C-alpha positions in Angstrom: 85.5 89.4 79.5 86.4 93.1 79.2 85.0 96.0 77.4 87.5 98.1 75.2 87.5 101.4 73.2 89.6 101.0 70.1 90.3 104.1 68.3 92.2 104.6 65.2 94.2 107.5 63.6 94.8 106.7 59.7 97.6 109.2 58.4 96.3 108.3 54.7 92.6 108.4 54.8 92.3 108.2 51.2 93.4 104.7 50.9 91.0 101.6 51.4 90.7 100.8 55.2 87.8 98.4 54.9 90.3 95.7 55.6 90.9 97.2 59.1 87.2 97.4 59.9 86.4 93.9 59.0 88.5 92.2 61.7 86.8 94.5 64.1 83.2 93.0 63.3 84.5 89.5 64.0 84.5 90.0 67.8 81.3 88.6 69.2 80.3 92.0 70.5 81.5 95.1 68.9 79.8 98.5 68.1 81.0 101.1 65.7 80.5 104.3 67.4 82.3 106.8 65.1 84.2 106.4 61.9 87.4 105.1 63.4 86.1 104.4 67.0 84.9 100.9 68.0 83.6 99.3 71.3 84.6 95.8 71.6 83.6 93.0 74.2 86.3 90.1 74.4 88.3 87.8 76.5 91.7 89.1 74.8 93.8 91.5 76.2 94.5 94.8 74.5 98.1 93.6 73.3 96.4 90.6 71.6 94.0 93.0 69.9 96.5 95.2 68.8 98.6 92.3 67.7 95.8 91.4 65.4 95.1 94.7 64.1 98.7 95.8 63.2 98.7 93.3 60.1 96.0 95.7 58.6 97.5 98.9 58.7 100.5 101.3 57.8 103.6 102.1 59.9 102.1 105.5 60.1 98.8 104.7 61.4 98.0 104.9 64.9 95.7 102.6 67.2 94.8 103.3 70.8 92.9 100.7 72.8 91.7 101.2 76.1 89.3 99.3 78.7 86.5 100.9 79.3 83.5 100.5 82.1 80.2 101.9 82.9 79.3 104.4 84.0 80.1 106.2 80.7 78.8 109.2 79.1 77.8 110.1 75.5 75.7 112.5 73.3 72.1 111.5 72.4 73.3 111.8 68.8 75.4 108.7 69.1 72.4 106.4 69.4 71.7 105.8 73.0 69.9 102.6 72.4 72.9 100.9 70.6 75.0 101.8 73.4 73.0 101.0 76.2 72.5 97.7 74.4 76.3 97.2 74.0 76.6 97.8 77.8 73.7 95.7 79.0 75.1 92.4 77.4 76.9 90.3 79.5 
């Protein structure tokens, strides 16, 4: 299993993008940390995640997926308990 940060830049934010967020919640461990940024723990590769999500976005939209690991830092306003809980699961 690996932890990934997935961030999206949607060129047309007025469109309905709930359909993009739905597959992100299907990962066993996922946490939405910002409007368009998620933490996901999964056994699949970044390329597999991207292939899964590309069907839900427009060609002009952008997705960035990177492996993350602790130690990590975040502001208190993010919700320390949620982030700590995400990283404490194994």
